[in-house]
C-alpha positions as semicolon CSV with decimal commas, in nm:
position;residue;x (nm);y (nm);z (nm)
1;M;1,507;-0,210;-0,053
2;V;1,685;-0,063;-0,356
3;Q;1,944;-0,339;-0,344
4;A;1,673;-0,607;-0,335
5;C;1,502;-0,449;-0,638
6;R;1,829;-0,452;-0,834
7;Q;1,857;-0,833;-0,809
8;A;1,798;-1,038;-1,124
9;D;1,432;-1,136;-1,169
10;A;1,325;-0,910;-0,879
11;S;0,971;-0,776;-0,891
12;V;0,965;-0,417;-0,768
13;A;0,588;-0,434;-0,718
14;A;0,615;-0,754;-0,511
15;I;0,898;-0,615;-0,300
16;A;0,707;-0,292;-0,239
17;L;0,389;-0,480;-0,147
18;R;0,577;-0,711;0,089
19;N;0,714;-0,403;0,268
20;G;0,384;-0,213;0,274
21;L;0,495;0,052;0,024
22;N;0,351;0,190;-0,297
23;A;0,553;0,062;-0,595
24;N;0,574;0,418;-0,733
25;V;0,774;0,523;-0,426
26;V;1,019;0,238;-0,476
27;Y;1,054;0,319;-0,847
28;R;1,136;0,679;-0,749
29;W;1,401;0,554;-0,506
30;L;1,550;0,342;-0,784
31;R;1,567;0,643;-1,020
32;E;1,721;0,861;-0,751
33;D;1,970;0,589;-0,659
34;A;2,074;0,559;-1,023
35;R;2,133;0,937;-1,037
36;G;2,316;0,939;-0,701
37;V;2,052;1,162;-0,543
38;D;1,967;1,172;-0,172
39;A;1,590;1,125;-0,134
40;G;1,575;1,265;0,220
41;A;1,343;1,560;0,289
42;G;1,292;1,631;-0,079
43;S;1,648;1,754;-0,121
44;H;1,851;1,665;-0,426
45;T;2,208;1,662;-0,306
46;E;2,484;1,421;-0,388
47;V;2,494;1,116;-0,164
48;N;2,802;1,088;0,056
49;T;2,880;0,722;0,105
50;R;3,123;0,649;0,384
51;P;3,344;0,344;0,368
52;G;3,205;0,080;0,601
53;A;2,857;0,237;0,609
54;E;2,590;-0,019;0,540
55;F;2,218;-0,070;0,568
56;I;2,101;-0,239;0,887
57;A;1,764;-0,412;0,867
58;V;1,542;-0,353;1,171
59;Q;1,273;-0,603;1,260
60;L;0,951;-0,427;1,357
61;P;0,668;-0,592;1,546
62;P;0,382;-0,700;1,317
63;A;0,116;-0,435;1,272
64;A;-0,208;-0,497;1,453
65;V;-0,459;-0,628;1,202
66;A;-0,818;-0,525;1,246
67;A;-1,059;-0,813;1,283
68;A;-1,192;-0,914;0,945
69;S;-1,552;-0,817;0,901
70;T;-1,799;-1,086;0,801
71;D;-2,050;-0,837;0,664
72;I;-2,070;-0,595;0,375
73;R;-2,174;-0,260;0,515
74;I;-2,335;0,003;0,291
75;E;-2,425;0,343;0,431
76;V;-2,635;0,586;0,224
77;R;-2,695;0,943;0,334
78;R;-2,954;1,180;0,192
79;G;-3,001;1,506;0,371
80;A;-3,042;1,435;0,742
81;S;-3,140;1,070;0,682
82;T;-2,899;0,777;0,685
83;V;-2,974;0,419;0,584
84;T;-2,727;0,143;0,674
85;V;-2,745;-0,201;0,517
86;A;-2,540;-0,496;0,647
87;W;-2,515;-0,790;0,410
88;P;-2,340;-1,127;0,474
89;L;-2,003;-1,140;0,300
90;Q;-2,079;-1,491;0,173
91;A;-2,367;-1,346;-0,032
92;S;-2,164;-1,071;-0,200
93;A;-2,300;-1,151;-0,549
94;E;-2,657;-1,108;-0,427
95;C;-2,558;-0,783;-0,256
96;A;-2,409;-0,653;-0,582
97;A;-2,726;-0,747;-0,773
98;W;-2,946;-0,577;-0,511
99;L;-2,731;-0,266;-0,516
100;R;-2,741;-0,245;-0,898
101;E;-3,121;-0,267;-0,890
102;W;-3,148;-0,017;-0,608
103;L;-2,929;0,238;-0,786
104;R;-3,138;0,230;-1,108
């Protein structure tokens, strides 16, 4: 990951997003790599690089994606009462207008 971020015209944010990471984590790795610090377990010890040691990419199965909801769901609780409103996703602008009025 660090090596990919060091390439010319590389976008750290795009690389982090593509790998499901927060860009701040990747930026920290880049700083620690520049200082020669091992990021493992919060320790700050010098990195021992062995000749011939290299990064091996591992392909993981795609994460299960939850089915996309077609409704906007708003749940309001007050005391022991709960009100749930389901609104069609296609009418999100109307839902926002209703919610603004309701919250006045």
